[in-house]
C-alpha positions in Angstrom: 0.0 0.0 0.0 2.8 2.4 0.8 4.5 1.7 -2.5 1.2 2.7 -4.2 1.3 6.0 -2.3 -1.1 5.3 0.6 0.1 6.3 4.1 -1.3 3.3 6.1 0.0 1.6 9.2 1.1 -2.1 9.1 -1.3 -3.0 11.9 -4.2 -1.5 9.9 -3.4 -3.7 7.0 -3.1 -6.7 9.2 -6.5 -6.0 10.8 -8.2 -5.4 7.4 -6.7 -8.6 5.9 -7.8 -10.6 9.0 -11.4 -9.1 8.8 -11.6 -10.0 5.0 -10.1 -13.4 5.5 -7.1 -12.7 3.3 -3.7 -14.2 3.8 -0.3 -13.2 2.5 1.8 -15.5 0.3 4.0 -17.9 2.1 7.3 -18.5 0.3 8.9 -21.8 0.3 7.6 -25.2 1.1 6.1 -25.9 4.6 8.1 -28.4 6.6 6.1 -31.5 7.6 8.0 -33.5 10.2 5.5 -36.1 11.3 3.1 -38.3 9.3 1.0 -39.9 12.0 -1.2 -42.9 11.3 -4.5 -42.4 13.0 -5.6 -46.0 12.4 -2.5 -47.5 14.2 -3.1 -48.7 17.7 -1.2 -46.9 20.5 1.8 -48.8 21.8 1.7 -50.4 25.3 3.7 -49.0 28.2 6.9 -51.0 27.9 8.7 -49.5 31.0 5.8 -49.7 33.5 5.9 -46.0 34.2 3.8 -44.8 37.2 2.8 -41.2 36.8 1.7 -40.7 40.4 3.4 -38.2 42.6 2.8 -38.5 46.4 3.4 -34.7 46.8 4.1 -31.7 44.6 7.5 -31.6 42.9 8.3 -35.3 43.8 8.0 -36.7 40.3 9.4 -35.2 37.1 8.6 -36.6 33.7 10.6 -35.7 30.6 10.5 -36.6 26.9 13.1 -35.9 24.3 13.1 -36.8 20.7 16.6 -35.7 19.7 20.0 -36.1 21.3 23.2 -34.7 19.8 25.5 -37.5 18.7 28.7 -37.9 20.6 31.9 -38.2 18.5 33.9 -41.4 18.6 
């Protein structure tokens, strides 16, 4: 809009586009990291985890999907 000579704020353009249901062009290809199979059964708990804490801050649970490889 500013290139065309209109003095308009960016937030105004964002609001008007949102109200009209318009979206800007996204360059590049979106990254899809997971292709889940909704029909596959959930795996059983193989490590017999017990997610019960007797008091606050007594049980911490963590999940990681990537660990940096160690050389040698």
